[in-house]
DRENGU-530846 format. One record per residue (C-alpha): x negated, z negated, y; residue in three letters; residue number from 1. Coordinates in nm, 3 decimals. Layout:
// DRENGU-530846
+---------+---------+---------+-----+-----+
!       X !       Z !       Y !   r !   k !
+---------+---------+---------+-----+-----+
!       X !       Z !       Y ! ALA ! NUM !
...
+---------+---------+---------+-----+-----+
//
This chain:
// DRENGU-530846
+---------+---------+---------+-----+-----+
!       X !       Z !       Y !   r !   k !
+---------+---------+---------+-----+-----+
!   0.000 !   0.000 !   0.000 ! MET !   1 !
!  -0.131 !   0.095 !   0.345 ! ILE !   2 !
!  -0.027 !  -0.051 !   0.678 ! LEU !   3 !
!  -0.005 !   0.192 !   0.971 ! LEU !   4 !
!  -0.027 !   0.039 !   1.317 ! LEU !   5 !
!   0.056 !   0.260 !   1.614 ! GLN !   6 !
!  -0.228 !   0.250 !   1.866 ! GLU !   7 !
!  -0.067 !   0.224 !   2.208 ! ASN !   8 !
!  -0.044 !  -0.011 !   2.502 ! ASN !   9 !
!   0.177 !  -0.262 !   2.320 ! ASN !  10 !
!  -0.012 !  -0.594 !   2.360 ! PRO !  11 !
!   0.146 !  -0.737 !   2.044 ! ASP !  12 !
!   0.012 !  -0.452 !   1.832 ! ILE !  13 !
!  -0.333 !  -0.477 !   1.987 ! GLN !  14 !
!  -0.328 !  -0.850 !   1.921 ! LYS !  15 !
!  -0.245 !  -0.781 !   1.555 ! SER !  16 !
!  -0.531 !  -0.532 !   1.531 ! ILE !  17 !
!  -0.774 !  -0.783 !   1.683 ! ASP !  18 !
!  -0.659 !  -1.059 !   1.446 ! ILE !  19 !
!  -0.693 !  -0.835 !   1.140 ! LEU !  20 !
!  -1.039 !  -0.713 !   1.239 ! GLU !  21 !
!  -1.158 !  -1.065 !   1.320 ! ASN !  22 !
!  -1.031 !  -1.174 !   0.979 ! SER !  23 !
!  -1.247 !  -0.919 !   0.801 ! GLY !  24 !
!  -0.999 !  -0.635 !   0.753 ! HIS !  25 !
!  -1.154 !  -0.299 !   0.843 ! ARG !  26 !
!  -0.935 !  -0.070 !   1.054 ! THR !  27 !
!  -0.970 !   0.302 !   1.114 ! TYR !  28 !
!  -0.858 !   0.496 !   1.420 ! SER !  29 !
!  -0.728 !   0.849 !   1.355 ! MET !  30 !
!  -0.574 !   1.126 !   1.561 ! GLN !  31 !
!  -0.256 !   1.265 !   1.402 ! THR !  32 !
!   0.018 !   1.498 !   1.518 ! SER !  33 !
!   0.215 !   1.186 !   1.615 ! ASN !  34 !
!  -0.066 !   1.040 !   1.823 ! GLY !  35 !
!  -0.328 !   0.778 !   1.738 ! ASN !  36 !
!  -0.281 !   0.535 !   1.454 ! ILE !  37 !
!  -0.480 !   0.244 !   1.321 ! ARG !  38 !
!  -0.489 !   0.236 !   0.943 ! THR !  39 !
!  -0.544 !  -0.097 !   0.771 ! VAL !  40 !
!  -0.629 !  -0.101 !   0.402 ! LEU !  41 !
!  -0.596 !  -0.372 !   0.135 ! ASP !  42 !
!  -0.259 !  -0.480 !   0.270 ! ILE !  43 !
!  -0.191 !  -0.679 !  -0.046 ! SER !  44 !
!  -0.430 !  -0.935 !   0.099 ! GLU !  45 !
!  -0.263 !  -0.954 !   0.441 ! VAL !  46 !
!  -0.048 !  -1.261 !   0.514 ! ASP !  47 !
!   0.203 !  -1.125 !   0.767 ! PHE !  48 !
!   0.332 !  -1.469 !   0.860 ! LYS !  49 !
!  -0.021 !  -1.592 !   0.921 ! LYS !  50 !
!  -0.107 !  -1.294 !   1.144 ! TYR !  51 !
!   0.236 !  -1.287 !   1.308 ! ASN !  52 !
!   0.269 !  -0.907 !   1.272 ! ILE !  53 !
!   0.625 !  -0.838 !   1.376 ! GLN !  54 !
!   0.654 !  -0.487 !   1.523 ! SER !  55 !
!   0.486 !  -0.150 !   1.568 ! GLY !  56 !
!   0.392 !  -0.099 !   1.206 ! TYR !  57 !
!   0.506 !   0.091 !   0.900 ! SER !  58 !
!   0.406 !   0.102 !   0.536 ! PHE !  59 !
!   0.270 !   0.402 !   0.352 ! PHE !  60 !
!   0.236 !   0.430 !  -0.022 ! LYS !  61 !
!   0.019 !   0.692 !  -0.190 ! THR !  62 !
!  -0.120 !   0.755 !  -0.535 ! ASP !  63 !
!  -0.409 !   0.960 !  -0.393 ! ILE !  64 !
!  -0.733 !   0.760 !  -0.432 ! PRO !  65 !
!  -0.911 !   0.926 !  -0.138 ! TYR !  66 !
!  -0.687 !   0.786 !   0.136 ! VAL !  67 !
!  -0.888 !   0.834 !   0.455 ! LEU !  68 !
!  -1.017 !   1.173 !   0.346 ! THR !  69 !
!  -0.674 !   1.314 !   0.266 ! SER !  70 !
!  -0.408 !   1.474 !   0.483 ! LYS !  71 !
!  -0.155 !   1.208 !   0.387 ! THR !  72 !
!  -0.280 !   0.988 !   0.668 ! ILE !  73 !
!  -0.435 !   1.242 !   0.905 ! LYS !  74 !
!  -0.244 !   1.570 !   0.922 ! ASP !  75 !
!  -0.461 !   1.737 !   1.187 ! THR !  76 !
!  -0.800 !   1.895 !   1.119 ! GLY !  77 !
!  -1.102 !   1.692 !   1.221 ! THR !  78 !
!  -1.326 !   1.855 !   1.481 ! VAL !  79 !
!  -1.678 !   1.713 !   1.509 ! ILE !  80 !
!  -1.835 !   1.748 !   1.853 ! HIS !  81 !
!  -2.213 !   1.777 !   1.845 ! LEU !  82 !
!  -2.271 !   1.880 !   2.206 ! SER !  83 !
!  -2.089 !   2.033 !   2.500 ! ASN !  84 !
!  -2.129 !   2.375 !   2.337 ! ASP !  85 !
!  -2.114 !   2.304 !   1.964 ! VAL !  86 !
!  -1.823 !   2.167 !   1.759 ! SER !  87 !
!  -1.765 !   2.198 !   1.385 ! ILE !  88 !
!  -1.407 !   2.255 !   1.276 ! GLY !  89 !
!  -1.103 !   2.386 !   1.456 ! GLY !  90 !
!  -1.107 !   2.749 !   1.563 ! ASP !  91 !
!  -1.486 !   2.785 !   1.556 ! THR !  92 !
!  -1.719 !   2.917 !   1.286 ! ILE !  93 !
!  -2.059 !   2.751 !   1.300 ! ASN !  94 !
!  -2.372 !   2.901 !   1.148 ! ILE !  95 !
!  -2.633 !   2.643 !   1.049 ! ILE !  96 !
!  -2.963 !   2.820 !   0.990 ! ALA !  97 !
!  -3.331 !   2.748 !   0.944 ! GLY !  98 !
!  -3.602 !   2.704 !   0.682 ! PRO !  99 !
!  -3.565 !   2.515 !   0.357 ! CYS ! 100 !
!  -3.876 !   2.314 !   0.440 ! SER ! 101 !
!  -4.052 !   2.250 !   0.768 ! ILE ! 102 !
!  -4.406 !   2.372 !   0.704 ! GLU ! 103 !
!  -4.564 !   2.392 !   1.048 ! SER ! 104 !
!  -4.475 !   2.402 !   1.416 ! GLU ! 105 !
!  -4.536 !   2.777 !   1.430 ! ILE ! 106 !
!  -4.313 !   2.845 !   1.128 ! GLN ! 107 !
!  -4.029 !   2.630 !   1.261 ! LEU ! 108 !
!  -4.052 !   2.759 !   1.617 ! THR ! 109 !
!  -4.050 !   3.124 !   1.510 ! GLU ! 110 !
!  -3.757 !   3.069 !   1.276 ! THR ! 111 !
!  -3.562 !   2.873 !   1.535 ! ALA ! 112 !
!  -3.623 !   3.146 !   1.790 ! ARG ! 113 !
!  -3.475 !   3.426 !   1.582 ! PHE ! 114 !
!  -3.178 !   3.234 !   1.441 ! VAL ! 115 !
!  -3.082 !   3.116 !   1.789 ! LYS ! 116 !
!  -3.108 !   3.468 !   1.930 ! LYS ! 117 !
!  -2.890 !   3.603 !   1.649 ! ALA ! 118 !
!  -2.615 !   3.349 !   1.714 ! GLY ! 119 !
!  -2.677 !   3.041 !   1.500 ! ALA ! 120 !
!  -2.556 !   2.720 !   1.663 ! SER ! 121 !
!  -2.728 !   2.448 !   1.454 ! VAL ! 122 !
!  -3.091 !   2.438 !   1.337 ! LEU ! 123 !
!  -3.167 !   2.315 !   0.986 ! ARG ! 124 !
!  -3.499 !   2.217 !   0.837 ! GLY ! 125 !
!  -3.609 !   1.992 !   0.552 ! GLY ! 126 !
!  -3.853 !   1.711 !   0.629 ! ALA ! 127 !
!  -3.797 !   1.511 !   0.310 ! PHE ! 128 !
!  -3.746 !   1.750 !   0.019 ! LYS ! 129 !
!  -3.597 !   1.663 !  -0.321 ! PRO ! 130 !
!  -3.781 !   1.892 !  -0.564 ! ARG ! 131 !
!  -3.731 !   1.940 !  -0.935 ! THR ! 132 !
!  -4.105 !   1.914 !  -0.992 ! SER ! 133 !
!  -4.293 !   1.607 !  -0.861 ! PRO ! 134 !
!  -4.588 !   1.838 !  -0.791 ! TYR ! 135 !
!  -4.398 !   2.074 !  -0.561 ! ALA ! 136 !
!  -4.415 !   2.051 !  -0.182 ! PHE ! 137 !
!  -4.214 !   1.744 !  -0.079 ! GLN ! 138 !
!  -4.195 !   1.809 !   0.295 ! GLY ! 139 !
!  -4.381 !   1.686 !   0.603 ! MET ! 140 !
!  -4.186 !   1.361 !   0.637 ! GLY ! 141 !
!  -4.170 !   1.199 !   0.980 ! ILE ! 142 !
!  -4.401 !   1.460 !   1.131 ! GLU ! 143 !
!  -4.152 !   1.723 !   1.019 ! GLY ! 144 !
!  -3.868 !   1.530 !   1.181 ! LEU ! 145 !
!  -4.055 !   1.528 !   1.511 ! LYS ! 146 !
!  -4.113 !   1.905 !   1.492 ! LEU ! 147 !
!  -3.746 !   1.961 !   1.414 ! LEU ! 148 !
!  -3.636 !   1.754 !   1.712 ! ARG ! 149 !
!  -3.881 !   1.936 !   1.936 ! LYS ! 150 !
!  -3.757 !   2.279 !   1.823 ! ALA ! 151 !
!  -3.394 !   2.173 !   1.862 ! GLY ! 152 !
!  -3.457 !   2.058 !   2.218 ! ASP ! 153 !
!  -3.659 !   2.371 !   2.299 ! GLN ! 154 !
!  -3.381 !   2.607 !   2.188 ! PHE ! 155 !
!  -3.090 !   2.382 !   2.284 ! ASN ! 156 !
!  -2.962 !   2.348 !   1.928 ! MET ! 157 !
!  -2.833 !   2.040 !   1.744 ! PRO ! 158 !
!  -3.043 !   1.978 !   1.433 ! VAL ! 159 !
!  -2.967 !   1.875 !   1.076 ! ILE ! 160 !
!  -3.195 !   1.747 !   0.803 ! THR ! 161 !
!  -3.157 !   1.577 !   0.467 ! GLU ! 162 !
!  -3.202 !   1.209 !   0.388 ! VAL ! 163 !
!  -3.309 !   1.112 !   0.037 ! LEU ! 164 !
!  -3.276 !   0.735 !   0.031 ! ASP ! 165 !
!  -3.153 !   0.441 !   0.233 ! THR ! 166 !
!  -3.502 !   0.348 !   0.354 ! ASP ! 167 !
!  -3.532 !   0.678 !   0.544 ! ASP ! 168 !
!  -3.182 !   0.669 !   0.693 ! LEU ! 169 !
!  -3.277 !   0.498 !   1.024 ! PRO ! 170 !
!  -3.560 !   0.740 !   1.108 ! VAL ! 171 !
!  -3.364 !   1.048 !   0.999 ! VAL ! 172 !
!  -3.071 !   0.933 !   1.215 ! SER ! 173 !
!  -3.305 !   0.885 !   1.510 ! GLU ! 174 !
!  -3.433 !   1.244 !   1.508 ! TYR ! 175 !
!  -3.135 !   1.445 !   1.381 ! SER ! 176 !
!  -2.788 !   1.520 !   1.516 ! ASP ! 177 !
!  -2.636 !   1.557 !   1.167 ! ILE ! 178 !
!  -2.758 !   1.373 !   0.859 ! VAL ! 179 !
!  -2.733 !   1.573 !   0.538 ! GLN ! 180 !
!  -2.675 !   1.413 !   0.199 ! ILE ! 181 !
!  -2.776 !   1.666 !  -0.063 ! GLY ! 182 !
!  -2.615 !   1.762 !  -0.392 ! ALA ! 183 !
!  -2.839 !   1.532 !  -0.596 ! ARG ! 184 !
!  -2.724 !   1.234 !  -0.390 ! ASN ! 185 !
!  -2.354 !   1.326 !  -0.378 ! CYS ! 186 !
!  -2.270 !   1.023 !  -0.592 ! GLN ! 187 !
!  -2.544 !   0.792 !  -0.469 ! ASN ! 188 !
!  -2.287 !   0.536 !  -0.360 ! PHE ! 189 !
!  -2.538 !   0.300 !  -0.203 ! SER ! 190 !
!  -2.663 !   0.579 !   0.023 ! LEU ! 191 !
!  -2.307 !   0.693 !   0.099 ! LEU ! 192 !
!  -2.210 !   0.344 !   0.212 ! LYS ! 193 !
!  -2.512 !   0.316 !   0.438 ! LYS ! 194 !
!  -2.437 !   0.661 !   0.582 ! ALA ! 195 !
!  -2.090 !   0.533 !   0.663 ! GLY ! 196 !
!  -2.242 !   0.281 !   0.902 ! LYS ! 197 !
!  -2.452 !   0.519 !   1.112 ! ILE ! 198 !
!  -2.335 !   0.679 !   1.434 ! LYS ! 199 !
!  -2.422 !   1.034 !   1.331 ! ARG ! 200 !
!  -2.205 !   1.297 !   1.163 ! PRO ! 201 !
!  -2.280 !   1.336 !   0.793 ! VAL ! 202 !
!  -2.286 !   1.665 !   0.603 ! LEU ! 203 !
!  -2.210 !   1.592 !   0.238 ! LEU ! 204 !
!  -2.301 !   1.855 !  -0.021 ! LYS ! 205 !
!  -2.102 !   1.881 !  -0.341 ! ARG ! 206 !
!  -2.297 !   1.781 !  -0.649 ! GLY ! 207 !
!  -2.366 !   2.056 !  -0.896 ! MET ! 208 !
!  -2.152 !   1.886 !  -1.165 ! MET ! 209 !
!  -1.897 !   1.711 !  -0.943 ! VAL ! 210 !
!  -1.524 !   1.784 !  -0.948 ! THR ! 211 !
!  -1.321 !   1.835 !  -0.632 ! ILE ! 212 !
!  -1.167 !   1.489 !  -0.663 ! GLN ! 213 !
!  -1.506 !   1.327 !  -0.723 ! GLU ! 214 !
!  -1.640 !   1.513 !  -0.419 ! PHE ! 215 !
!  -1.358 !   1.381 !  -0.201 ! LEU ! 216 !
!  -1.410 !   1.029 !  -0.339 ! MET ! 217 !
!  -1.776 !   1.050 !  -0.233 ! SER ! 218 !
!  -1.662 !   1.141 !   0.118 ! ALA ! 219 !
!  -1.422 !   0.847 !   0.103 ! GLU ! 220 !
!  -1.718 !   0.612 !   0.056 ! TYR ! 221 !
!  -1.856 !   0.728 !   0.392 ! ILE ! 222 !
!  -1.525 !   0.717 !   0.577 ! LEU ! 223 !
!  -1.435 !   0.376 !   0.436 ! SER ! 224 !
!  -1.741 !   0.228 !   0.605 ! GLU ! 225 !
!  -1.622 !   0.351 !   0.945 ! GLY ! 226 !
!  -1.792 !   0.690 !   0.992 ! ASN ! 227 !
!  -1.506 !   0.939 !   1.028 ! MET ! 228 !
!  -1.732 !   1.237 !   1.110 ! ASN ! 229 !
!  -1.799 !   1.398 !   0.773 ! VAL ! 230 !
!  -1.854 !   1.767 !   0.695 ! ILE ! 231 !
!  -1.804 !   1.886 !   0.338 ! LEU ! 232 !
!  -2.033 !   2.155 !   0.198 ! CYS ! 233 !
!  -1.971 !   2.366 !  -0.111 ! GLU ! 234 !
!  -2.310 !   2.486 !  -0.240 ! ARG ! 235 !
!  -2.241 !   2.606 !  -0.591 ! GLY ! 236 !
!  -2.190 !   2.428 !  -0.921 ! ILE ! 237 !
!  -2.374 !   2.448 !  -1.250 ! ARG ! 238 !
!  -2.223 !   2.677 !  -1.511 ! THR ! 239 !
!  -2.355 !   2.872 !  -1.810 ! PHE ! 240 !
!  -2.439 !   3.171 !  -1.583 ! GLU ! 241 !
!  -2.810 !   3.243 !  -1.544 ! THR ! 242 !
!  -2.805 !   3.539 !  -1.305 ! GLU ! 243 !
!  -2.762 !   3.308 !  -1.005 ! THR ! 244 !
!  -2.916 !   2.973 !  -0.922 ! ARG ! 245 !
!  -2.570 !   2.813 !  -0.923 ! ASN ! 246 !
!  -2.216 !   2.949 !  -0.926 ! THR ! 247 !
!  -2.040 !   2.949 !  -0.589 ! LEU ! 248 !
!  -1.698 !   2.791 !  -0.640 ! ASP ! 249 !
!  -1.516 !   2.994 !  -0.377 ! ILE ! 250 !
!  -1.184 !   2.839 !  -0.485 ! SER ! 251 !
!  -1.317 !   2.502 !  -0.365 ! ALA ! 252 !
!  -1.282 !   2.616 !  -0.003 ! VAL ! 253 !
!  -0.902 !   2.669 !   0.009 ! PRO ! 254 !
!  -0.850 !   2.372 !  -0.224 ! LEU ! 255 !
!  -1.043 !   2.141 !   0.005 ! LEU ! 256 !
!  -0.868 !   2.280 !   0.312 ! LYS ! 257 !
!  -0.535 !   2.194 !   0.147 ! GLN ! 258 !
!  -0.639 !   1.843 !   0.049 ! LYS ! 259 !
!  -0.850 !   1.714 !   0.338 ! THR ! 260 !
!  -0.865 !   1.717 !   0.717 ! HIS ! 261 !
!  -1.247 !   1.730 !   0.711 ! LEU ! 262 !
!  -1.435 !   2.051 !   0.804 ! PRO ! 263 !
!  -1.557 !   2.258 !   0.508 ! VAL ! 264 !
!  -1.865 !   2.480 !   0.515 ! ILE ! 265 !
!  -2.042 !   2.688 !   0.247 ! VAL ! 266 !
!  -2.409 !   2.718 !   0.157 ! ASP ! 267 !
!  -2.449 !   3.060 !  -0.009 ! PRO ! 268 !
!  -2.827 !   3.029 !  -0.018 ! SER ! 269 !
!  -2.833 !   2.754 !  -0.280 ! HIS ! 270 !
!  -2.533 !   2.898 !  -0.460 ! ALA ! 271 !
!  -2.702 !   3.233 !  -0.515 ! ALA ! 272 !
!  -3.073 !   3.160 !  -0.511 ! GLY ! 273 !
!  -3.113 !   3.526 !  -0.414 ! ASN ! 274 !
!  -3.121 !   3.654 !  -0.058 ! TRP ! 275 !
!  -2.948 !   3.979 !  -0.161 ! LYS ! 276 !
!  -2.626 !   3.790 !  -0.241 ! LEU ! 277 !
!  -2.605 !   3.583 !   0.077 ! ILE ! 278 !
!  -2.420 !   3.840 !   0.288 ! GLN ! 279 !
!  -2.129 !   3.911 !   0.049 ! PRO ! 280 !
!  -2.094 !   3.542 !  -0.040 ! LEU ! 281 !
!  -2.091 !   3.450 !   0.330 ! SER ! 282 !
!  -1.814 !   3.697 !   0.403 ! MET ! 283 !
!  -1.614 !   3.571 !   0.105 ! ALA ! 284 !
!  -1.655 !   3.212 !   0.223 ! ALA ! 285 !
!  -1.518 !   3.289 !   0.569 ! LEU ! 286 !
!  -1.231 !   3.488 !   0.421 ! ALA ! 287 !
!  -1.148 !   3.186 !   0.203 ! ALA ! 288 !
!  -1.124 !   2.962 !   0.511 ! GLY ! 289 !
!  -1.467 !   2.802 !   0.553 ! ALA ! 290 !
!  -1.545 !   2.646 !   0.892 ! ASP ! 291 !
!  -1.905 !   2.758 !   0.879 ! GLY ! 292 !
!  -2.210 !   2.855 !   0.678 ! LEU ! 293 !
!  -2.549 !   2.704 !   0.604 ! MET ! 294 !
!  -2.811 !   2.978 !   0.567 ! ILE ! 295 !
!  -3.177 !   2.942 !   0.475 ! GLU ! 296 !
!  -3.406 !   3.160 !   0.688 ! CYS ! 297 !
!  -3.781 !   3.203 !   0.726 ! HIS ! 298 !
!  -3.992 !   3.421 !   0.953 ! HIS ! 299 !
!  -4.198 !   3.518 !   0.645 ! ASP ! 300 !
!  -4.014 !   3.431 !   0.320 ! PRO ! 301 !
!  -4.297 !   3.564 !   0.102 ! SER ! 302 !
!  -4.516 !   3.283 !   0.234 ! ALA ! 303 !
!  -4.251 !   3.008 !   0.219 ! ALA ! 304 !
!  -4.353 !   2.687 !   0.045 ! MET ! 305 !
!  -4.003 !   2.645 !  -0.100 ! SER ! 306 !
!  -3.700 !   2.866 !  -0.166 ! ASP ! 307 !
!  -3.853 !   3.184 !  -0.025 ! GLY ! 308 !
!  -3.649 !   3.398 !  -0.264 ! GLY ! 309 !
!  -3.321 !   3.280 !  -0.111 ! GLN ! 310 !
!  -3.434 !   3.285 !   0.253 ! SER ! 311 !
!  -3.339 !   3.561 !   0.495 ! LEU ! 312 !
!  -3.608 !   3.716 !   0.712 ! ARG ! 313 !
!  -3.522 !   3.791 !   1.079 ! PRO ! 314 !
!  -3.384 !   4.143 !   1.033 ! ASP ! 315 !
!  -3.163 !   4.041 !   0.741 ! LYS ! 316 !
!  -3.027 !   3.741 !   0.931 ! PHE ! 317 !
!  -2.947 !   3.967 !   1.226 ! ASN ! 318 !
!  -2.769 !   4.203 !   0.992 ! GLN ! 319 !
!  -2.566 !   3.916 !   0.846 ! LEU ! 320 !
!  -2.457 !   3.794 !   1.189 ! MET ! 321 !
!  -2.353 !   4.147 !   1.286 ! GLN ! 322 !
!  -2.138 !   4.175 !   0.974 ! ARG ! 323 !
!  -1.977 !   3.837 !   1.038 ! LEU ! 324 !
!  -1.871 !   3.925 !   1.393 ! ALA ! 325 !
!  -1.577 !   4.151 !   1.292 ! PRO ! 326 !
!  -1.488 !   3.903 !   1.016 ! MET ! 327 !
!  -1.429 !   3.636 !   1.279 ! SER ! 328 !
!  -1.174 !   3.859 !   1.450 ! LEU ! 329 !
!  -0.985 !   3.910 !   1.125 ! VAL ! 330 !
!  -0.957 !   3.536 !   1.057 ! ILE ! 331 !
!  -0.887 !   3.460 !   1.425 ! ASP ! 332 !
!  -1.188 !   3.235 !   1.481 ! LYS ! 333 !
!  -1.490 !   3.259 !   1.704 ! LYS ! 334 !
!  -1.853 !   3.228 !   1.607 ! ILE ! 335 !
!  -2.005 !   2.965 !   1.831 ! GLY ! 336 !
+---------+---------+---------+-----+-----+
//
């Protein structure tokens, strides 16, 4: 059972909210089509006589386990504002682009320059890299974060990078505008809870063997700790197919859009593992309703220290952006 408290100027309702919060009950503010509401969970533990809650509330019962993530509570799409010029969700398609790994200042600057010129709105780059082999390049760490922040400021782009564990969360939050939780950590519940306490938007990638409901439950962990700014990312799941790195679950996009108010983007680079497939998969993702794309790019993919085979060089990224422009008109959204 969920208690909904209308958030307005009624002093009695505000008093009830204050009492509940001071008593250890977490409340969540959400914008709905009926205005703002405060949602209070664990109502079975609330003593209404003790808290003197008399008006301005209603009860809501749902069998859906992902309460805050679902549209049952919030029936309007969440729009996450990163800057005056960049918002994820709503009527905008955002292209997040950059190298898999930050390798040097020259590499990052050159890549940031061409993705910005082509129309990307958010710069990505890995500073802490989860690699299958312990001997593979693991990223530049904090030095990479500093280079990413510098490039983002230079080209006026919000930046995103991945966090691997709770120890790195404070420093990653300090340097990035969006904190990414990768597929391997999709069900790292300790990390998800900590990410729910930071004041940065979180991009959550679907695990390669995670169902849609499990994916939404992972997002619920973040929202339940108070961070309502979560972006969901479909990046391919593991199947028996060997021709691609993973299998892009394109059906996940409309399913998620039906079930959640959170923005949904697609990462065709990790789904395909092959740069030749990125353009058609990107177009399919937008046609299915995605709010954006995450594309791996490199100024010289042949020399990349990780994922060069799925990274677009400058001319191919330009070509992709040119193909996406008419797509945006068809789906009545703008690339920005």
